[in-house]
C-alpha positions in Angstrom: 5.7 -25.3 3.0 7.8 -28.1 2.0 6.2 -31.2 3.7 2.8 -29.5 4.2 1.2 -32.8 4.1 3.2 -34.0 6.9 2.2 -31.0 8.9 -1.4 -31.2 8.2 -1.4 -35.0 9.0 -1.6 -33.9 12.6 -4.6 -31.9 12.1 -6.6 -35.0 10.7 -5.6 -36.9 13.7 -7.6 -34.9 15.9 -11.4 -35.1 16.2 -13.9 -32.7 14.8 -15.0 -31.2 18.1 -11.5 -30.4 19.2 -10.7 -29.3 15.6 -13.2 -26.9 15.6 -12.7 -25.6 19.1 -8.8 -25.3 18.4 -9.5 -23.5 15.0 -11.5 -20.7 16.8 -8.8 -20.5 19.5 -6.0 -20.2 16.9 -8.3 -17.3 15.3 -8.5 -15.6 18.9 -4.9 -16.2 19.1 -4.2 -13.9 16.3 -6.7 -11.6 17.2 -4.5 -10.8 20.5 -6.9 -12.9 22.5 -6.1 -15.8 24.8 -3.5 -18.3 23.4 -4.8 -22.0 23.4 -3.2 -24.3 25.9 -3.0 -27.8 26.1 -5.1 -28.1 29.2 -8.0 -27.1 27.1 -7.5 -30.1 24.6 -7.0 -33.3 27.0 -7.9 -35.7 24.3 -5.0 -34.4 22.3 -1.4 -36.1 23.4 0.8 -33.7 24.7 3.7 -34.9 22.5 1.9 -34.1 19.4 0.3 -30.9 21.0 3.0 -28.2 19.4 2.8 -29.9 16.1 -1.0 -29.7 16.0 -1.0 -26.0 17.3 1.6 -24.9 15.0 -0.3 -26.6 11.9 -3.4 -24.8 12.7 -1.8 -21.6 13.2 0.0 -22.3 9.6 -3.2 -22.9 7.9 -4.9 -20.0 9.4 -2.0 -17.6 8.1 -1.6 -19.0 4.9 -5.6 -18.8 4.4 -5.4 -15.1 5.0 -2.1 -14.5 3.4 -3.9 -16.2 0.3 -6.7 -13.6 0.4 -9.1 -16.3 1.5 -9.5 -17.7 -2.0 -7.6 -19.2 -5.3 -5.2 -22.0 -5.8 -3.0 -21.7 -2.8 -5.8 -21.9 -0.4 -7.7 -25.0 -2.3 -4.2 -26.8 -2.1 -3.9 -26.4 1.8 -7.6 -27.4 2.1 -7.4 -30.6 0.3 -5.0 -32.0 2.6 -7.6 -31.9 5.2 -10.7 -34.2 5.7 -13.7 -33.3 4.3 -15.2 -32.5 7.5 -12.3 -30.4 8.4 -12.0 -28.7 5.2 -15.9 -27.7 6.0 -15.2 -26.3 9.2 -12.3 -24.2 8.2 -14.3 -22.9 5.4 -17.0 -22.0 7.5 -15.3 -20.5 10.3 -12.6 -18.6 8.5 -15.3 -16.9 6.2 -17.6 -16.1 9.3 -14.6 -14.5 10.8 -12.6 -13.0 7.8 -13.1 -9.2 8.6 -11.8 -9.9 12.2 -8.6 -11.6 10.5 -8.1 -9.4 7.8 -8.0 -6.5 10.2 -5.5 -8.1 12.8 -3.3 -9.1 9.9 -3.4 -5.3 9.0 -2.9 -4.2 12.2 0.0 -6.7 12.6 1.8 -5.9 9.6 1.4 -1.9 10.7 3.1 -2.6 14.0 6.6 -3.5 12.2 7.3 0.0 12.0 5.9 3.2 13.0 8.2 5.2 10.7 6.5 6.0 7.3 7.3 7.6 3.9 6.2 11.3 4.2 7.9 12.4 0.8 10.6 11.8 -1.6 12.7 13.7 -4.1 14.6 12.2 -6.6 17.2 13.0 -9.6 19.4 11.3 -12.3 23.0 12.1 -12.5 25.0 10.8 -15.7 28.3 9.9 -14.5 30.8 10.4 -17.4 34.1 9.5 -15.9 35.9 8.5 -12.6 39.2 8.9 -11.2 39.9 5.2 -12.1 38.2 5.1 -15.5 37.9 7.6 -18.1 35.0 6.6 -19.7 32.2 5.3 -17.5 28.8 6.8 -18.9 26.5 5.0 -16.3 23.4 6.9 -15.2 22.9 7.0 -11.4 19.6 7.7 -9.6 19.7 9.4 -6.1 16.6 9.1 -3.9 16.1 11.3 -0.8 13.5 9.9 1.4 12.0 11.8 3.9 10.7 9.6 7.0 8.5 10.5 9.7 8.3 8.5 13.0 9.5 9.2 16.2 11.7 12.0 14.6 11.9 12.8 11.1 15.1 12.3 9.0 16.3 12.1 5.6 17.8 9.0 3.8 19.6 9.5 0.4 20.1 6.1 -1.6 21.9 6.0 -4.9 21.2 3.2 -7.3 22.2 2.2 -10.7 19.6 1.6 -13.4 18.8 -2.3 -12.3 18.9 -1.2 -8.6 16.3 1.3 -9.4 14.2 -1.2 -11.4 14.3 -3.8 -8.8 13.2 -1.3 -5.9 10.4 -0.3 -8.1 9.4 -3.8 -8.8 9.4 -4.8 -5.2 7.6 -1.5 -4.3 4.9 -2.6 -6.9 4.6 -6.1 -5.1 4.3 -4.4 -1.8 1.3 -2.2 -3.2 -0.3 -4.8 -4.8 -0.3 -7.0 -1.6 -1.4 -4.0 0.6 -4.6 -3.5 -2.0 -5.5 -7.2 -1.9 -5.2 -6.8 2.0 -7.7 -3.6 2.0 -10.3 -5.4 -0.2 
């Protein structure tokens, strides 16, 4: 996030007791429990409440998306005071399994439709009505989708488009595998 340091300055401005309380409340919010309200934090000025709340949400989401480790997480935590950093590490790692399960469930809510089966074929186009010599391979993929109703979607792609799609699917698979571990 561009300007992430500015965002986390608001977290550094609140006392450690309120920070710990807010951190737990934001995690509870991700777990579909009660949303934190300003009235629970009278020491935090109302003018900065939303900025503090959003910064805490962003921090938790980014740590979960970094799979609770790595350079991304380290960079995020370096922007906090040492006491806050320790609180984040303790709370996040204590509630890691709950958070991972909540984020997996949230990503599954995107769509109930899933891929049931697929079929593919390659056609080699030699010419068209406008060009005498084309010679381009075209991949046709039939996706059998199951959701509220079953449907088949057909997609034609060039070699480059197919490579991009395979690359995107590999990235998605890698992200899912990281969330599972």
